[in-house]
C-alpha positions in Angstrom: 226.8 -244.9 -12.1 224.9 -242.6 -9.8 226.4 -239.1 -10.3 225.4 -236.7 -7.3 225.3 -232.8 -8.0 225.5 -230.7 -4.8 224.8 -227.2 -5.0 227.0 -224.9 -2.5 224.7 -223.7 0.4 221.3 -222.6 0.3 219.2 -219.5 0.8 219.3 -219.8 4.8 223.2 -219.7 4.8 224.2 -216.1 5.8 227.0 -214.5 4.3 227.2 -216.1 1.4 226.6 -213.2 -1.0 228.4 -210.6 -3.2 229.3 -207.5 -1.0 226.3 -205.5 -2.4 224.0 -208.4 -2.0 223.1 -208.6 -5.6 224.8 -212.2 -6.1 223.9 -215.1 -4.0 225.9 -218.3 -4.1 223.0 -220.4 -3.2 220.9 -219.0 -6.4 223.5 -219.4 -8.8 224.9 -222.7 -7.8 221.6 -224.1 -7.9 221.5 -222.7 -11.4 224.6 -224.5 -12.4 223.8 -227.5 -10.4 220.3 -228.2 -12.2 221.8 -227.3 -15.6 224.4 -229.8 -14.9 222.2 -232.7 -14.0 219.7 -231.9 -16.9 222.6 -232.1 -19.3 223.6 -235.5 -18.0 220.2 -236.9 -18.0 219.9 -235.7 -21.6 222.9 -237.5 -22.5 221.3 -240.7 -20.8 223.3 -240.7 -17.7 221.9 -241.4 -13.7 222.4 -237.9 -12.4 220.3 -235.9 -9.8 220.4 -233.2 -7.3 221.7 -234.2 -3.7 219.5 -231.4 -2.4 216.5 -230.9 -4.2 214.9 -228.9 -1.3 215.5 -225.2 -0.7 216.3 -224.7 2.6 219.8 -225.3 4.0 219.9 -229.2 4.5 222.7 -229.8 7.0 226.0 -231.1 5.7 225.7 -234.4 8.3 222.5 -235.3 6.3 224.0 -234.7 2.9 226.5 -237.2 3.8 224.2 -239.6 4.8 222.2 -239.4 1.7 225.4 -239.9 -0.6 226.3 -242.9 1.7 223.1 -244.5 1.3 223.6 -244.3 -2.3 227.1 -245.8 -1.7 225.7 -248.6 0.5 222.8 -249.1 -2.1 225.2 -249.2 -5.4 228.5 -249.6 -4.1 231.0 -246.8 -3.6 232.7 -247.4 -6.7 229.3 -246.8 -8.4 228.8 -243.5 -7.1 230.4 -239.9 -7.8 229.7 -236.4 -6.1 230.4 -233.1 -7.1 229.8 -229.9 -5.3 229.7 -226.8 -6.9 230.5 -223.5 -4.9 231.6 -220.0 -5.6 234.8 -218.9 -3.3 235.2 -215.9 -1.5 238.3 -213.8 -1.0 237.4 -212.2 2.4 234.8 -212.2 4.8 234.9 -208.5 5.7 231.8 -207.5 3.2 234.4 -205.9 0.8 235.2 -206.4 -2.7 238.3 -208.1 -3.6 240.5 -208.6 -6.7 240.9 -212.5 -6.4 239.9 -214.4 -9.4 240.2 -218.0 -10.5 238.9 -221.3 -10.4 239.7 -224.5 -8.1 238.9 -227.8 -7.1 239.1 -229.7 -3.6 239.3 -233.2 -2.4 240.1 -234.4 1.0 243.7 -235.2 2.1 245.3 -238.5 0.4 245.2 -240.0 -2.8 242.0 -241.6 -3.5 239.8 -242.0 -6.7 238.6 -238.4 -5.8 242.2 -237.0 -7.1 241.4 -238.6 -10.4 238.0 -236.7 -10.3 239.6 -233.6 -9.3 242.1 -233.7 -12.2 239.5 -234.7 -14.9 237.4 -231.5 -13.9 240.9 -229.4 -13.8 241.5 -230.8 -17.3 238.0 -229.7 -18.5 238.7 -226.2 -16.6 241.7 -225.9 -19.1 239.6 -226.5 -22.2 236.3 -224.4 -21.0 237.8 -221.4 -19.0 241.0 -220.6 -21.5 242.9 -217.4 -20.2 241.4 -217.8 -16.7 243.5 -218.3 -13.7 243.3 -222.0 -12.1 244.4 -222.2 -8.8 246.3 -225.3 -8.0 248.5 -227.4 -5.7 251.3 -229.8 -7.0 252.7 -230.7 -3.7 251.1 -234.0 -4.0 251.6 -234.4 -7.6 248.3 -233.5 -8.7 246.7 -230.3 -9.4 243.7 -230.4 -6.9 243.7 -228.5 -3.4 242.9 -230.3 -0.2 241.0 -229.8 2.7 238.9 -231.4 5.3 235.4 -230.3 4.1 232.9 -232.3 5.8 231.2 -233.1 2.6 234.3 -234.5 1.2 235.7 -236.1 4.4 232.8 -238.4 5.3 231.2 -239.5 2.0 232.7 -242.6 0.8 232.6 -242.2 -2.8 234.8 -240.2 -5.2 234.2 -236.6 -4.1 235.4 -233.5 -5.2 234.4 -229.8 -4.4 234.6 -227.0 -7.1 235.0 -223.3 -6.3 234.0 -221.4 -9.3 235.5 -217.9 -9.1 235.0 -215.1 -6.4 231.5 -213.7 -5.4 233.3 -210.8 -3.7 235.5 -210.0 -6.8 233.5 -207.7 -9.8 236.0 -209.6 -12.5 234.6 -212.6 -11.5 230.8 -212.1 -11.2 230.9 -210.2 -14.5 232.0 -213.5 -16.1 230.1 -215.8 -13.9 226.9 -214.4 -14.5 227.1 -213.7 -18.2 225.6 -216.2 -20.5 229.0 -217.3 -21.8 230.2 -217.9 -18.3 227.3 -219.9 -16.9 227.8 -222.2 -20.2 231.3 -222.6 -19.8 230.8 -223.6 -16.0 228.2 -226.1 -16.6 230.2 -227.5 -19.4 233.4 -228.0 -17.3 231.5 -229.9 -14.9 229.7 -232.1 -17.4 233.0 -233.2 -19.2 235.2 -233.1 -16.3 232.7 -235.7 -14.6 232.4 -237.5 -18.3 236.3 -237.6 -18.5 236.4 -239.2 -15.0 234.3 -241.9 -16.2 235.9 -242.7 -19.2 239.3 -241.4 -18.7 
C-alpha cells in the first residue's frame, strides 16, 4: 500500500495564517505531514510526502501525481490523506471556533471508510475536543467537492485540524502534546483503515 500524505498549502498560498501572522498553515501542516510519514516508514509502511517541494504545487499537479501512483499500483493500493488547519473567517480577525473534522467528496466510496477510521482515531487522541461531524448520510465525515478529493482515484480524505484563527485552537495545536496528538491520530486512523 502506498500512503501519500499531503500538507495543505505552501508558503506561497496567501491568507493561510493566524490573524497576527505568527502561525503559518504551510509550516504546521508540513511539520505534521513529515512526522506522519516518518512514523509510518519507521513501522515499515510505504509512505511519502505528496509534495516534497516547498513551493506551492498546483492542485492539478498534485492530482496527477496521485493518479500516477494509482495507474502504477492500482487505485485500491493507494491512500491519500491531506492535512490542513481550518479558519472560521477570512476577515483577519480572531474567532472562537474549535474542533477537528474530516472531509471526503460527495457519495459513498472507500474514502468514507478512511474518514471514519480517522474520526475513530480522533476520538481516542483528542479527548475533550469537539469533533465536527455530519451524519446526514450515515457516517461522520463532511463532504465537499475539494479538487484534491474529487479528482484523485484512490481513497482520499482531508483533515481540518483545529482553527488557525482561534487562540484556543492554536494553544493546543502548537503545544508538544497537541502536535503529538495530531500526528498519532493520523497514523492510527490510516492504520485502522488499512486493517479495520
